[in-house]
Structure formats: C-alpha cells, structure tokens
Phi, psi and omega in degrees: 000118184279148175270170174292165180304331180276345181084008182260130170207154186280132173274099186294321182299313181294320180295321176300317180293322176298329180299342177297334175296316180288329175305311181294322181296306184288332175301309181294315185292330178295316176295315181301309183288332181283330188250319190296316178300324179285325172305311183295317178301312183297313187289322179287318181294320178299319180289322183291321186250002178053053181232157174283168179299318181294317178296322181295317181296328181274352184280180181288155186296335183301323181295319180290314182297331184289343180255000183295331179292328177291315177302317181298320180297315181294316178296326179289324178299321175302313182290330176296318176299319180296322179302323180280319190280325184301311177297326180297309181293328176296312178296318180299316182291329175300326185260003182271139176222113179225174180294337180256009177110182181263337180264327190298321179302320180292321180296315184291315180293316180299318179296313184300310183291317180299317182295324179289319186282330190303314183292348179284341181298305179293332179296315179290327175298313181300326180273007177061035182253097183296314184299311180300318181297314182292321179300316181286332172298319180293317179300313179300315183298313182301313184281337172288331174291324174300324181281316197294307184300308178299324180295318180289324180291342183298323181296306179293339176305320188238023177231123178302148187307314183295344183260002189287331179296315178295318180297321179295327176298318181293314182291331176289324175298318176300320177298318180291331173295323174297315177297323178295324178300317178292324182295319179302321178299319182292337178289320184268338180241089190265139176295327178296329174293320178302317182296324187266342181279140181261335180294115186298318181297317180291323181303310186293325181287332177301319182265342183278321185302316179302323182287320178294313181297320177299318179298315181297313181295326178294319177297316179299317181296321178293322179292320176301315179299314183297318185276350183246337182249111179260098188304307185298319180296316181293324179300320179289313183296326187259011184304313182294320180294320179296319179295321177296320178300325178298321181290335183261011184297144179273073180228157180292318180237143179302148180277129180224111182294340184276354180227160180299158178298135181295156180298321181296314180293324179294318177300317181295317179299313182295323179293317178298314182294324178295315178294319178300318178304315182290318182287332174285330172303315181289310186293320180290328176300315177297313183296322182290320190252358184295325178299313178292324177301315181291315185285314190261338178260307179281346181054040179253168179294146181297337179296338178298327177298321180292322177296321175302315181298320179296313179300311179296324180293318178297316178296323179294321178301318176299318179297315180294325181290333184254346187298320180298318179294317179298317180296326176298325184279314189242357181092157183293324181301309185285338173293314179294316179300319178297317179299316179293322182296314181287335174292321176301316179299320179296318181292326176298317178298322181296333179299340183259005178283132178226160176303143183282334183065016176260111187285133175228151176076188185263355185259010180072019181278150182274155173297151184276134181296125182297326182304326183293330176295318178296319178302315184291326178295313180295316179298317180300315179294314182299313182287338174295318176300320181294306185292328182297321186261339187289314180297314175302327178295325180289309182285350172295335186270011178224165175276173181295343181281346185236022183298317179299320180296313181287330171298323175298320176299315181301313182282335175297319178296315182291319183286328175295322176297318182285346173283320185278317194293323178296322179290314182299312180291325175301320178290326176297316177301316182297323182282323186262331186053037182229122180292334181293350174300334181299303180293328179295314178303312182294321180300313181299315184290320176298319180296318178297319179300315180299318180295314180299313183294315183295320186278329190251342182263132181274142179272113180236121179253137178280085186283350182288344184241125174260102184288140172278162185231167174059219183295334180293340182276351184278126179293140184283358183294000000 
C-alpha cells in the first residue's frame, strides 16, 4: 500500500484508541447535563414554594421559570472554575515528563476522583441536601478539568497537522458513542418516573444508576487508553512526521517558538476564539435548559430529551465522518460556516415548536413534537462540522510544544461562554416568563457567531498535501 508523496497518512487504529479519552468525557457530561439542571430546578423550587416534586410539575410554568436564574448561576460557577483550571492543567501537562507520558498522569488522576465522586450527586439530591449536591458537582468538575485538557491534547500530540481534522472526526465519533451510552440510560431511567414513583428504594436507584454506570464506563475507557497508548514511545517514533506536519500547516505565517506569534496568526486565533465563544453561548444554553424545556414547557416525558440526544448524536456522527472530506474540498473555514448556517436554520424552526396537547401515558404527559427531532438532526450535523474543524484550526497555530496551552485557549473560550450563558438566559427567563426565549436566544447567538467567523477568519488550505481517503488512508500496522 503506497503512501502519499509526503509520507503522511492517518493511523485510524491509534486514533480510535485515543478516542476512548473523549468517550469518557462526553459520557460523563451527557449524564451531568441531562440530570443536574433538573435536580437543581426541582430542589430549589420545592424549597421556595414548599411543594412536592409532583405538585411542582403540575403547577404553573412561572414557578419553574422563576428559579432558572439560580440554576444558571450554579451551572455558571462550575464553568467559571473550568475557565480558570483548563489553561492551568494545559500548561502543566505541556511541562510534565513522566515514565507514562505528559498527559496520562492527569488523565488517570482526574478519572479516578471524578468516578468516585460522581454518584454522590444524585444521592445528595435524593436527601434534599443542596450543599452536599453542589459540593460534589464542584469536585467532579475540578477533576474532570484535570482530565479534559490533557485528554483532548493527546490527539494533536501524535497527529501531524494536516491530518488533524480527520482524526478529530474519529475521536468525536468516539465521544458521541460515550454520550449515546449515557443517553440509553436516560431512556429507561427517567427523572419523570422518579417524580411520580412513591417507593423510596426504587426512587433512589432510578437516579443513582446512570451516575454509577457512567463512572464505571469512564474508568474502563481510561484504562483502555492507558494500556494501548504509550505516549513517550509514540513521541519518538512520530517525530519526523510531526515535523513534516509543521511545514505543511494551514497558517498565514510559519510557526516559530523563538519569536512572538505573528500578527496575522494572532488575528486568526482571536477571530476563531471569538466565534467559538458565541456558538458555545448558544449551544450551552440549549444543552443546559433543554431538559427543563421538555418537562415543564412541552410537558413531555424526560426520556424524550434522551431520544433527542440520540437523533442529534446519529446526525453528528454522520457530520464527523464527512467533515474531514468536506474540509479537504472547501477548506475548514467554509466547512464551519456551512455548519453554523444550517444550525441557524434549525434554531429558527425550533422557535415555532409548541406543546402538542395530545395526552399519552398515565401521567398526563403530552406527545413529543415531531418537528423537534428534525431540528435536532439538522443541528447535530451542523455542529459536528463546526466542532470537527474548529479545534484543529486553533492548535494549527502553535507548535507541538504548546498544544496543551492552545488547547487551554480553546476551552477558555468555550468555558467562559458556558459561564455566562446559563445566568444570562436564566435572567431572560425570569424577565419574560416565556420558554420560547430559549430558541430565540440560541438563534441570535448562532447567527452572530456565523457572521464573526465568516467575516474575520481567513480560509487557508494546506495544498501541499494530497490526503488519501477511505480504506487507503488506514495504516497497515
């Protein structure tokens, strides 16, 4: 099997194994984002109005909307901690040298502590202990930040720059498989069942099992990564390929660690991070409040949120699988612009979604609007194009010695957005008392992001490398 003239081709097997790091990340965050905002909504509203969970669900929407700003503040505090910690752990891992590599120590410690702490969140919720629940949410967040930055930096560490868009597609598919694992749990273990069940033993297991299973799977994924990826050995073996990748980078000016970042590259970095900030403002708003939107606005079963995630996840897998090929044809800039554009169209459609008022089941819940499945499919595909190409564009602007640092920049932009958006949208809910504010808010921010990215980011294609595709791209090792 011949290589390209440059000798670069993607090792799919190794990239797939690196993807186990992302599998663990999205597995945990899917459970966290699906359950924790509703835990907080339920526990604060019950205390504020002295009502049971079932009475609260049957009450008027104003009571639920009135506590969303509190939920937003707590979710934002988590992200504020991440904003501070991600760059720190990125820099630390860049400068770490151990027998098992520079990223692996952070991955193993972060996984162990997060996995132990995670199941305590629903336990404290069940016991109506706000302080205990929030404390363990913070512990999980801190140690997942220790895990997240080094785990994500691992792919560009051992992948030449021109191949990173395709590699990022593979690790994102692995991540979505992790998210899908968590989603399946949410279909069978529904928060709406917890609210309606009276048996205390059954109640606690309904909410405890997803967190326990997520912890176990996260540990398994970290162990697979540890036993199959030898960082130090790969760094030595791939030294020549990484250096060749530096020469073929899609940047305006060559990267030189001995001199300051060029003005052109700095402008491009700031434009990418600015657009990223806006699309994460929109996307995190949807992710934070969609569970409450489904339960309290659409009056549908919480399992519908999980079905939405599956639909969006399948569409995202298609997007990740094709984004690298699309980027080869039109460049990463126009791939991202296309993804943002179709996401805006999906959000506009969501603005017209209303409760069906068709009762299904024994709990008086309404049938789920079919239009929302179409919205999630289009959004999933669009944002896959965005996420697949955006991270490689950021680490393209640094040398292999600063990947952790620039990964920190990427996550600083996303986490700062996720710090602000839950509070801001929570205040919008409090002011308007209208659930439809959610899609309108997301539509505006996605549109602004698309405008910033399209107008300010330059399209640079690495024309020096003709990538092979399909089975020809698979390394024979």
